[in-house]
N, C-alpha and C positions, 0 to 999 in steps of 0.2 A: 517733576513735582506735581502731585495731585491738586485738584481744585480745592479740596477740603483742607489740605495742608497749607495752601496759599492763603485761604481765608483765616486760618489760625494765626499765621504770621502777621497778616494785615491787622487783625484785631489786636494782637499784642502790641504792635507799633502805635496804634491809635489810643489804646487804653492803659498804657504802662503806668502813667502817673496816677490814674484813678484806681487801678488795681492795687497799687501799693497801699492805698488808704481804705480799700473796700472792707477790710476786717473791722475798721472803726465805724463804718456806716451802720446806723441803727435803723432797721426796718421794723414795721409792725409784724408781730408774729403771725404766721399762717395758722388759722384755726385747725383743730383736729377735724379730720374728715367726718362729715355728718354721717350718722349710722345708716341712713338710707342708701348712701353711696357705697357702703362697705360690701354690699352684696353684688356690686357691679365689678366685673373683671376689666379694670382700666387697661390692662395690657392688651386684652382682646380688642378693645376699642381702638387702640393705637396700631394694631395689626391691620386694621381696615385703612383704606385710603384716607390720609390725614393732611390737614393744612395747618400751617403756622401763621397766625395773624399778629402782626405788630401794628398797634393802633396809636397814632398821634405821638410817636416818639421823635419829635422834631427839635430843631435848634431853638424854637420858641420856648421850650421847656427846659432844655438841658444846657443853656448858655445864659450867663448874666445879661447879655445884650438882647436876649429874646423878649418878646412882648410879655411872655408869662414867666420871665426869669425871676420875678419876685418870689416864686414858689420854691426856688432853690432845689429843684429836683435832683441835681447832681450830688447833693449831700445824702441822698437815699440810695438804696442798692438796686433799684429797678432796672437800670441799664445793664449793669454787670450780670444780673440774673437773666435778663432777656438774651444776652449774648450766649450765656451758658446753655440755655435751652435751644436757642437757634442752631448752634453748632450740632447739638445732639439730634435735633429734628432733621437737619440737612443730611446727616449721616444715615438717618432712618428712612430717607427718601420722601420726606414730606414736601408738599407744594407750599410755596411761600407767597404771602400777600403783605405788602407794605402799604399801610393805609394812612394817609395823611389827613390832617384836620386844620384847615386854613382859618386863621382869625380874620383875615381881610376878605370879607364876603360882600363887598359892595355890588358885585355882579350876580350874586346868587338870586334865584327866585325866592321871594320872601312873603310871608304873611305879615300883618301888622305887628304881631308879637316878635317875629323874627327880625323885622326891620329895627325895632326898638332895641332888641338885645344885641344884634350884630353891630349896630352903630355904637352902642356902649363899649363894645370890645375895641373897635378900630379907630374911633374918633380921636383918642389921644395920640394916635400914631399916623394920622392922615397925611402928614408932611414927609413921611418916610419915602425914600426913592423906591422905584419898582424893583430894583436889584435887592434892596434890603428886605422888602416885603417878601420877595421870592425866597431869599435866604431863610427868613424866619420860619417858613412852612416846610423847608426841606428836611428830609430824614437826616438825623444826626450822623456825623461821619463814622462813628464806631459801628453803626448798623449798615451804612452804605458799604463798608468793607465786606459785609457778608452777602451782598446782593449777587445774584447770578442773572445772566441775560434773559432767562426764561421766567424769572419771577414776575409777578403781577404787582404793579404799583398804581395807586389812584387815590383821589381825595374823597372823603365822605362829602355828600351834598345834603344829607338830611341833618336833623338836629343831633341825633345820637346813634344812628344806625348805619352800618355799612351795607345793609341789604336793600336800601331804598335809593333808587336813582343811580345805581352803579352796576358794573358787570359782575359783581361778586356772585350772585345767585347762578348766573349762567356758567361761570367757570366751575363752581362747585358741582353743578349738575353734570356738566360735560365730563369732568374728571372723576365723577362718582365719589366725591369726598363725603365722608360720613362723620369724621371727628375733627374738631377744631381745637387747637392749642392757642389760647388767647393771652397776649401780653399787652401792656401799654398804659396809657393815661387818657382820661381820668377813670379811676376804678369805679366811682359811684355815678358815672355818667356814660361814657362811650363803652366801657368794658361791661358794666352791668346791662346797658341797653342792648349790646350785641349778644351777650349770653342769653338774654330773654328772647331776642329775635331768632337766634340759632335754634333754641328749643321749639319755637313756633314753626320753624321751617323743617322740623323733623331731624335735626342734627344733634350731635353729641358734643357740646362745648365743655372744655376743661380750662379753668382759669388758673393761671400761674400767679398765685397770690403775692409773692415777693418780687415779681416782675411787673407789678402794677403799683399805682399810687393815686391817692386823692389829692386835691389841691391842698387841703389841710390834713395833716397826718392824723390828727385826733378823730377825723371822720372815718378812718380806715377800718377799725375793728367792727363797727356796725355794718359797713358795706360788705366786708368779707363774710361776716356772719349771715347777712341777708342773702347774698349770692349762694353761699354754701348750703343754706337751708332750703332755698326755693328753686334755684335755677340751674346750678352746675356744681360739680365737684371743684373745690378749691384746694390746690396742692402747692407745694414748694417747688422751686426750680430744681433742687437736688433730687426730689422725688420724681419729677418729670423726666430728668435725665435717666434715672434708674428704669423707669417704665419704658422709655423709648429703647433703651438697650435690650431689655427683655423682649420687647416686641420684635426687634430686629433679629434676635437669636431664634425666636420661635419661627419666624418666616423662613430663615435660613435652614433650620432643621426640617421644616415641612417640605421645602423644595428639594432637600437632599434625601428625603425619606427617613430621616432620623428622628430622635426625640431630644427635647431640651433637658 
């Protein structure tokens, strides 16, 4: 049995109950691709070395017991859509980065603003055990089932960027990565921040709009519009799967000397 087939089976086992209800989950519609991006051949971008980034998709957000469980992110479709794109990206040969965001930041280096904000996050949960705090920050099981041993996993250490104080820039440079597929939470914070940073690093970010979410769903249309207008193409999970499939076929045809 291939590794890809194993991953599909594992994901099915983990998400069966959620998938049954996924059709009833109401997500914010992905905006039409901004006219400026329509001249860009997104398939060609995905033919280049590509990385899949899952940001902050942790137990904290996807379980009622999590610190951020009040957001009820499991009632929105971001997780199922992330899985859909992750499987397609794996088949297309993308590199994978699982990027965590820990609420419990007592030991992080902090400015006065950081100290006040981080304390506001974790103070109500200061009596939690080390084990429960660690669980809160762990990648949700549905995505753990997709991990491979050579994937890269780390925690953000900056306020909203995976590029500061981490090994991400080094890996991207060493692997020659040019294109980033970005999923995760929160859309108007870490997702937007990383899309901006990626552009400033000379990379090509593509945000999977329905595989992301804001804390408050009513904030999502403005965030999607802002990202799509200024920083990165915003597309749906289904569109991303189609583009990845086309990119894979193009590479295969080129290597065999044929045409698509």
